[in-house]
C-alpha positions in Angstrom: 16.1 29.9 -12.4 19.9 29.4 -12.8 21.0 28.7 -16.3 22.8 25.5 -15.2 19.4 23.9 -14.7 18.0 22.0 -17.6 14.4 21.6 -16.3 11.8 20.7 -18.9 9.5 23.6 -19.5 6.5 21.6 -18.4 8.0 21.4 -14.9 9.0 25.1 -14.7 5.5 26.2 -16.0 3.6 24.0 -13.5 2.2 25.9 -10.5 -0.8 25.8 -8.2 -3.2 28.7 -9.1 -6.2 29.8 -7.2 -7.8 31.6 -10.1 -9.7 29.6 -12.8 -11.9 31.1 -15.5 -14.9 28.8 -14.9 -14.7 27.0 -18.3 -15.4 23.2 -18.2 -12.5 21.0 -19.1 -13.2 18.9 -22.2 -13.8 15.2 -21.6 -11.0 14.2 -23.9 -8.6 16.3 -21.8 -9.7 14.8 -18.5 -9.3 11.4 -20.0 -5.8 12.3 -21.1 -4.9 13.6 -17.6 -6.0 10.4 -16.0 -4.4 8.3 -18.6 -1.1 10.1 -17.8 -1.6 9.3 -14.2 -2.4 5.7 -15.1 1.0 5.3 -16.7 3.0 6.3 -13.6 5.4 3.8 -12.1 4.2 1.8 -9.2 5.6 -1.0 -7.0 4.9 -4.4 -8.8 2.7 -2.5 -11.2 0.0 -2.4 -8.5 -1.4 1.0 -9.7 -2.8 1.7 -6.1 -4.3 5.1 -7.0 -8.0 5.8 -7.7 -9.7 9.1 -8.5 -13.1 10.5 -7.9 -13.7 13.2 -10.5 -16.5 15.7 -11.1 -16.6 17.9 -14.2 -18.1 21.3 -14.1 -20.4 20.1 -16.9 -22.0 17.6 -14.4 -23.3 20.2 -12.0 -24.7 17.8 -9.4 -21.4 15.9 -9.0 -19.3 19.0 -9.2 -21.4 20.6 -6.4 -21.2 17.4 -4.4 -17.4 17.3 -4.5 -17.1 21.1 -4.0 -19.2 20.7 -0.8 -16.4 18.6 0.7 -13.9 21.4 0.5 -13.3 23.8 3.3 -14.9 27.2 2.7 -11.6 29.0 1.9 -10.9 26.4 -0.9 -14.6 26.5 -2.1 -14.2 30.3 -2.7 -11.8 29.8 -5.5 -12.2 26.1 -6.5 -15.8 26.8 -7.5 -14.4 28.3 -10.7 -12.3 25.2 -11.7 -13.3 23.1 -14.7 -13.2 19.9 -12.7 -12.6 18.7 -9.2 -11.1 15.4 -8.0 -10.0 13.4 -5.0 -7.2 10.9 -5.0 -7.6 7.6 -3.1 -4.9 5.0 -2.5 -5.2 1.2 -1.9 -3.3 0.4 1.3 -2.6 -3.3 0.5 -1.3 -5.3 -2.5 -4.0 -6.9 -4.5 -1.9 -10.1 -5.1 -1.4 -11.0 -1.4 -3.1 -8.5 0.9 0.2 -7.4 2.4 0.5 -3.7 3.4 1.8 -1.5 0.5 4.0 1.1 2.2 4.9 2.4 -1.3 1.3 3.2 -2.3 1.3 6.9 -1.2 4.6 7.4 -3.0 3.1 5.8 -6.2 -0.1 7.9 -5.9 2.0 11.0 -5.6 3.9 10.0 -8.8 0.6 9.6 -10.6 -0.6 13.0 -9.4 2.7 14.6 -10.6 2.3 13.0 -14.1 -1.3 14.2 -14.2 -0.2 17.7 -13.2 2.5 17.9 -15.9 0.1 16.5 -18.6 -2.3 19.3 -17.6 0.3 21.9 -18.4 0.9 20.3 -21.8 -2.8 20.7 -22.5 -3.0 24.3 -21.4 -4.5 23.5 -17.9 -3.2 23.8 -14.3 -3.9 21.7 -11.3 -4.0 22.8 -7.6 -3.8 20.1 -4.9 -5.6 20.7 -1.6 -5.5 19.1 1.8 -8.4 21.4 3.0 -11.4 19.1 2.6 -13.4 16.6 4.7 -11.8 13.3 4.0 -14.0 11.3 6.4 -17.1 12.7 4.7 -15.6 12.0 1.3 -15.2 8.3 2.3 -18.9 8.1 3.3 -20.2 10.3 0.5 -18.5 8.2 -2.2 -18.6 4.8 -0.5 -14.8 4.4 -0.4 -13.8 1.0 1.1 -11.7 0.9 4.3 -8.8 -0.7 2.3 -8.3 2.7 0.6 -6.7 5.8 2.1 -8.3 9.2 1.1 -5.5 11.3 -0.4 -5.9 14.9 -1.5 -8.5 16.9 -3.4 -7.5 18.9 -6.4 -8.9 21.4 -8.9 -8.3 21.3 -12.6 -8.9 24.1 -15.0 -8.1 26.9 -17.3 -6.4 29.9 -15.7 -8.1 33.2 -15.3 -5.6 35.8 -16.5 -2.2 35.6 -18.2 -1.3 32.1 -17.0 2.1 33.1 -15.6 3.3 31.7 -12.3 3.7 34.3 -9.6 6.9 36.4 -9.7 9.5 35.5 -7.1 8.4 31.8 -6.8 11.1 29.9 -5.1 12.0 26.4 -3.8 14.5 25.2 -1.2 18.0 24.9 -2.4 19.1 21.3 -3.3 21.6 21.4 -0.4 18.6 21.4 2.0 16.8 18.4 0.4 19.4 16.1 -1.2 21.9 14.4 1.1 24.7 12.0 1.0 26.5 9.9 3.6 24.2 10.9 6.5 20.9 12.6 6.7 21.5 16.4 6.6 24.9 16.2 4.8 24.3 18.0 1.5 25.2 16.1 -1.7 27.7 17.8 -3.9 25.3 18.6 -6.8 
């Protein structure tokens, strides 16, 4: 990472592992993660996100949520300390109008949860590979809520270091000014 970047270490240490050690995540740590998510910014303070969570210590619920994942994700996620699915309310509570910002707000909540995980010695891995329709039925999620992503939470198996050579797109490809596609001078 170039020395000109002043990223907080929680951001640079966050990554999405597929290797957890099988230890349960303590209840107080799970509560802290979801409290961090709860404090995320949201349009009009709506807090449109909801989470279904299953700790490894609750074997029946853990297996229930694990069973929603595609087999490839099940192979590694079965060693996580907890599993969860995000759900987002599609309309504003105050007036029933569509909330087009809800998915953005839920992503912010997930990001805060992920950084809080790093601060507590955990890592989180988000997944799109799961049966969202079955999750809706399995957990009785109302139609006014959009099923988001599944994610694994846990303690790493191994040294805990992100993979070497991990990269992201340069800012010139994602931050524009004037017109879409014109890189901002950052």
